[in-house]
C-alpha positions in Angstrom: 84.3 105.5 85.6 86.5 105.2 88.7 90.3 104.6 88.6 90.1 100.9 89.5 87.6 100.3 86.6 89.7 102.3 84.2 92.9 100.4 85.2 91.1 97.1 85.0 89.6 97.9 81.5 93.1 98.8 80.3 94.5 95.4 81.2 95.7 96.0 84.7 95.5 93.3 87.4 93.9 94.4 90.6 94.8 92.2 93.6 92.5 92.2 96.6 94.3 93.5 99.7 94.4 90.7 102.2 96.7 90.4 105.2 98.8 87.3 105.6 98.1 85.2 108.7 100.3 84.2 111.6 102.9 85.9 113.8 106.1 87.1 112.4 109.1 85.1 113.6 112.5 84.0 112.2 111.8 81.7 109.4 108.3 83.2 108.5 107.7 82.9 104.8 105.4 84.7 102.4 104.7 85.0 98.7 102.9 87.5 96.5 102.4 87.4 92.7 101.3 90.0 90.1 101.3 90.3 86.4 102.9 93.5 85.1 101.1 94.9 82.1 101.5 97.7 79.6 99.2 99.9 81.6 101.4 99.4 84.7 104.5 100.6 82.7 102.5 103.6 81.3 101.1 104.6 84.7 104.4 104.1 86.5 106.1 106.3 83.9 103.4 109.0 84.5 103.7 108.8 88.3 107.5 108.6 88.5 108.4 110.7 85.5 110.7 107.9 84.3 110.2 107.9 80.6 113.5 106.1 79.8 113.2 104.8 76.2 114.1 101.3 77.3 110.7 101.1 78.8 108.7 102.9 76.1 110.4 102.8 72.7 110.7 99.3 71.1 113.0 100.4 68.4 115.5 101.9 70.8 115.1 99.1 73.4 115.6 96.5 70.8 119.2 97.9 70.3 120.1 97.3 73.9 121.4 94.1 75.5 117.8 93.4 76.6 116.6 93.1 73.0 113.3 94.9 73.6 111.3 96.9 76.1 111.5 96.0 79.8 109.5 96.9 82.9 111.0 99.6 85.2 113.1 97.9 87.9 111.5 100.1 90.6 108.0 99.1 89.4 109.0 95.5 89.9 110.4 96.1 93.4 107.2 98.1 94.2 105.6 94.6 94.4 107.9 94.0 97.4 106.2 96.9 99.1 102.8 95.4 98.2 103.8 92.0 99.7 105.2 93.6 102.9 102.0 95.6 103.4 100.2 92.3 103.7 102.3 91.1 106.6 100.5 91.0 110.0 100.4 94.4 111.7 101.1 97.9 110.3 104.3 97.7 108.2 106.8 100.5 107.9 109.8 100.0 105.6 113.0 101.3 107.2 115.6 100.2 104.7 116.0 98.2 101.4 118.6 96.8 99.2 117.9 95.2 95.8 120.1 93.8 93.1 118.5 93.5 89.6 119.7 90.3 88.0 117.5 89.9 84.9 114.9 92.0 83.0 111.2 91.8 83.5 109.1 91.9 80.4 105.6 93.4 79.9 103.1 90.6 80.7 105.4 88.7 83.1 104.1 87.4 86.3 106.5 88.4 89.1 106.6 86.3 92.2 107.9 88.0 95.4 109.2 85.6 98.1 110.2 86.7 101.5 111.8 85.0 104.5 112.3 86.6 107.9 116.0 86.2 108.7 116.2 88.3 111.8 113.5 89.2 114.3 113.9 91.7 117.2 110.6 91.2 118.9 111.3 93.9 121.6 111.9 96.6 118.9 109.4 95.0 116.5 112.0 95.1 113.7 112.6 92.4 111.2 115.1 91.8 108.4 113.6 90.0 105.5 115.4 88.3 102.6 113.6 89.0 99.3 113.7 87.1 96.0 111.6 88.2 92.9 111.3 85.7 90.1 109.6 85.2 86.8 108.8 81.6 86.3 111.9 79.9 87.7 114.3 82.8 86.9 115.5 85.1 89.6 115.1 88.8 88.5 115.8 90.6 91.8 117.5 89.6 95.1 117.8 91.7 98.2 116.6 92.4 101.6 114.5 94.9 103.6 114.3 96.0 107.2 110.9 96.7 108.5 109.1 97.9 111.6 105.8 96.5 112.7 103.4 98.7 114.7 
């Protein structure tokens, strides 16, 4: 069994990699969605080494202000990287800033929305405002600067 099959069999959602269409310019918008599952949290903990009990121990997590287990913030913002990789061209992330405004729960579908706010066509650098939401609730706000090859 290959890793994709294993991940899929454990409840993970595999999104086909497809590039967004069009040319980047000020005002260019894009969206990307993915459901974060138990296997995502487990694998992220293994890869990152982040075994904070708020992500893995329901008893401990239920005693926090979140009232239960939550998805790693960095796992959630990794979906921004997945969205950016789909932009036209070869994307290199230069800088990011994220503010976590609400928890993400296992099983939530996270929607990443980006809008190009600044475009330096000569340098092929772009500043993109980012919002991540679950249903209609904003869970992350921020921005990223990217380089397009």
